[in-house]
N, C-alpha and C positions, 0 to 999 in steps of 0.2 A: 737467159730466159727473162722475159719481161713479165712482171707481175702487175696486174692491173688491180688497183684498189678502188673499190667503189665506196665512196663516202655516203653515209646516211645523211639525209637532209637534216635530220634532227640533231646531229652531233656537230658541234662547232669545229671549224677547220683551225688547226693550230696556227696562231699568228694572224688570223683574219679578224677584222673589226666587225663585231656583231651589230647589225643594224636592227633595232627593234621593229617588229612588224607593227604597222599602224593599227591602232585600236579604235574601233568605232565607238564614239561617245554618245551614249543615249542618256538624255537628261531624265533621271528618275523622277517619277511623279510624286514619290514620297520617300521619306527616309527609310521606310521598311523596304521599298522596292530597290533602293540603292544598295542596301545591305545585301539583299538577295542577289542582285546583279554582280556585285563584287565578291560575294560569298565570304564576306568578312564581317565579323561582328561590328556593329555600329553602336556607339554609346548613345543611349537615348538622351535627348536634351532634357535637362531637369525641368520639371513642371513647377512653375511658380505657385507656391501655396501661400495663401494669405494667413498670416498669424493673427488670430483674433485677440484683440486686447480686451481682456475681461475687466469690466468695471466691478469694483467691490460691491457685494450685495448691500442694498440699503439696510441700514440698521433699523430694526423696528422701533417705533416709538414706545417708550416704557409706559406701563400703566401708571396713572397718577396715584400718588399716595394719598391717604385720607387727609393728611395735613396740608396737601397742596390744593385741595378743593377750595374754591372761593367761598368766603363766608356766606355769600348770598345763596349758595346751593346747599349749605349744610342745614340740617334740621335745627330748630332752636333748642338750645340746651335748657333742660329743665332745671329750674332753680328751686331748691328745697325751701319751703316756707318754714320759718321758725315755729316750733310747736307752741300753740297758745298756752298762756299761763292761766291756770285755773284761778278763779276768783269767786267771791260770793255774789248772790243774786237777790236774796231776800233776807233782810235782817228783822229780827223781832223787836218791835217798839210798842209802846203803849197804844191801845186803840184810840183812834181819833187824832194821832199826832199830825201836826201840820207845820208848814213853814211860813213865817211872816217876815216881811221886810220893813225896814225903817228904824230898827233898834228898840221897838217897844212891843211888849206882849199885849194881848187883848184886854188884860185887866189893868193896863196902865203902867205896868212895871217896865222901866226903861233903863238901859245901860248903853255906854259908849262902845261896847264890844259885843261880839257875838256870844250868845248863851242859849242854853236849853232851860226853859222855865217849866218845872215839874207841875205846879198847880194847874196850868192850862194846857199841858202837853204840847207846847209850842217850841219850835226851833226859831229863835229870833236872830235875824241877820241884819248887819249893817248894809247900806246901799253899795252895790258894786262888788260885793265879795264873790270869790270864785266857788266853783262846784266842790272843790276838795274841802273847803271849810264848811260847806253845807253838810257834806258827808260826816265830817268830824263831829258836828253838833248832833246829827242823827244818831251817832254812836253813843253820845251821852244819853240820849233818849233810850237807847238800848240798855244802858246801865240802870236806868230807872226801871225798865221792864225786868231786869235780872234781880233787882232788889225786891220788888213787890208785884211784878206783873203789870206795873203801871198804876197800881192803887195809890191812894192818897198818902202823902208823906207829911210828917210834921215839919213845920218851918225850919227847925234846926237841921233838918236833913235835905233841905232844898239843894244843897251843894253836892248831894249824892255820896257823902262820906261813908254811909253804911254799905256801899258797894264792896268795900274791902273785906267785908265779912262773908261775901258770897263765895261759893265754890269756884265760880268763874274767875273771880279776882285772885283767889289763892293760886289757882292753876297758872294764870298768866304771870303773876308775880314771880313764881318759881321758875318759869320758862325764861324770863328776861333778866334774872338776877345776874349781876356782874357784866352785863352787856353794855357797850357804849351807847350813849344817848344820841339817836340819829335825828332828832327833830329840833329845828332852829326856831327862834321866836315863839317859844312855848313854855308855859310853866312846867317845871320838872316835878312830875308826880306820877304815881301809878294810874290815876284817873285819866290824866292827859296822855300818857304813853299808850294806854289801851285805846283811847278815842282816836289817836292818829293811826295806830295799827289797824283798828277796825275800819276806819274810813278808807284807807288805801286798799284794804282787802276787797272792799266792795267797788271802789272806783278805779284803782290802778294797781292790780295785784302784781304786775311785772315790776313796778317801781318798789313796792314793798319787798319783793324777793331780792331786788338789787341792793337796797339799803340795809336789809336785815333778814337774811335767810331764816334765822331762828324765829323771828316774829311771824314771818310768812308761814313757816311750818306749824306754828301754834294755831294760827288763824285757820289754816286748812283743816286742822283736826277738830276745832272747837266752834267755828262760826259756819253758818249755813252758806 
């Protein structure tokens, strides 16, 4: 009996060389179409991405410190003025006291040095003397006022020695007892010490305070 075997076209014949059927190649218009046509996953081409290079943020300018401000923009610094030193303004002297120059009083009494002349109530000055010496002699005139209010004195008292008996002299003498002598080129006596203290109190109280705080304190309490 002859058996006829019908081979299916889809099954390969054993020992036969399979010739692949021609495949019609259609150029896909896009990668996606090609993937659909082949029905196989197609790796998407990597999309180039630009990596932004970030610059560091600008550092803000610091606020200037006060000490960095230019001097021309700073307000002027207030400079404290030294406190004024109190001094006298009006001294008591005999009525009609005057200052004359040339070394001679109006009654003809002359000396080669400065002096206060009680009989005429005159401060007699040598030519060219300074103001501080004028003030010194005016303070001798004040001593005359302390003795008698400027009244007449006996000739024996023209040198004003009786001033030591006044309460003013006794107070001053007690205040300066034991203190160093601050005045140069001057006779050393209570009369002269007082006249220098008094003169600087009215003319230059700051100097008096500097050379003798104790004398300054006494003048502040006892002289106008």
